[in-house]
N, C-alpha and C positions, 0 to 999 in steps of 0.2 A: 127602583122598586124594591116598595117594602116586601115582606115573610106575607101580608096579610091580602098582594097583589100577587101573589103564584102560583102556580096550580100546583094540584095537589103532587101530580109527574115534576114540576119544577122544585118543588122543594127537599120532590125525595134522590133526586138525579145532584142537587146543591149537600145533603146532607152523606152520599156517598162521599163523595169527593170531599169537604174536607172531615168527614173522616179518614183518606185516606190520606189526606195531606198531616194532619195531625197525628196519626199514626207512623206512617213512612217519612216524609217530608220535613216537617221543622224539628228532628232527634236527626236529623244528620246531616240539613243543610247548608249551619254554616261552618261544618266540616271540612263539606266539600267546596263550597267557596273558598273556603280557606287554602286547601288544598289544589285547585285549580281543577279539578277531576269529572270527568263528566261521568255523571248519573245516570250508569246503566238499568241499574234494577230500578229504580223510580221511573224510570221512563217506557222499561220493559212494565208496569204495573200498569201508568199512563198507558198503554199501547192497549192493552190487556182491557180496561174500564172502554173505548173507544175516543180518550179523547182525543185522539187525533183526529176523529172521524166526525165529529162534530157535528157538522151541518150537511154533511153527504149526504144523498138523497138514500135509505137504504138501498133501494136499487144498485147503487152500486156503491153497498156494504157498504154506510157508515148509517151515522144513528137518527139521520136525518131531523133536527133540531133547530129550532128556532134560534135568531139572532142573538136572541134575549136571554135564553137557556145559556147557552152560550158564551154572554158576556158575565153573567154569573160562576158560569165554571172558573170564568177566568178571576178573577175575584177570588174565587178560592186558590186559586193555584197561587198566586201573589203573593196575599197572606200568607203562604208557608215559604215559597223562593216566589221571587220576581224572576227570575232564567228558566223558569219552566213555565210559565207565563208566557215570555218569550218566543219561548222553541215552539209551542205548543201553536199560538198565535201567526208565528209563517212560515211554519208547517200548516196551520187553516185556512189561511186564507191562497194560496197557493193549489192547496188543490179543490178548496172551496171554487177557486175561479176555474178552476178545471173538469170537473163536476158539471157547472154550470152552462160550460161550453159546450157539451154532451159529447157524443165516441165521436173520435173523425176519420172520417174516409180516404185510405191513400192511396 
């Protein structure tokens, strides 16, 4: 998807994630990777940005974004440190499926 095909909302979201990656991820990714250290501060920021609930419907506390926007976010995260994309993807898959299944009554 070219930038010309992105909605204004998508462009703004991608720009915010790009700024986060440039500011908080790229400067420390290599060092954290070599130390095999969990990026707690980075993950906390990702949580604050809502990046672990991008495709979750708003009524369940997510951002309610489409998979196309989710893919653009993953591209930006991968650009900074592929580990973050993997973490976000794994979590996102599980939560997306749970949200699509709806509430369970026991």
